C-alpha angles and dihedrals in degrees: 000000000000094000093051117105115224090206092054092051093047090049091052092047091049091050092052092044092051092049091052093045092049092048092050093046091051090049094048091047091054092046096046117108089200108072091192094057112125096187108138134168119242135173140186136194122233119188108212098178133007120188124181122245118246130219139182124190112262088229094054111126091241092055091046090049090053094047092048092048092051090048091050098044103032100024092230133110108237123215118240118214142132124291137201172033107231119335135147094260094097092058093052095044091047087053091054096257112133108235141182123192138198094035115136149092126325111270146124148226091041113212090358128125089257098042112154142179132199108250092211091052089049090059090048090049090054089051090049092049091050090050092048094049095044093049099037092046092038091230098160103039 
């Protein structure tokens, strides 16, 4: 999430990793038949990709339009929270474009060979999108 410090998370992971490595090294040292053995476990962390989190105020008109559309079409009150990991939302928000992510039809196994969506929820999602756009953009006022 946006308020989470990458450095704090890395520090915590390294602390846990070092505890485990030290425990294992002590165990292996006790179990070793060769008292001169210098075999020791070690580990390192390599960050291959680091994308920033994205956030939008829960009272932003776009968020409120989405919540109201879901209430109207599905008759439920949706929760609003962060999503991730990596998606394009941070690029849009950093460019000043209000953005919500993770908002679509019911489905499963996302991006897998057996990905699926509920056809009836797809139709409802279209209705929700139309409601969001028409209200957020004030098309029918």
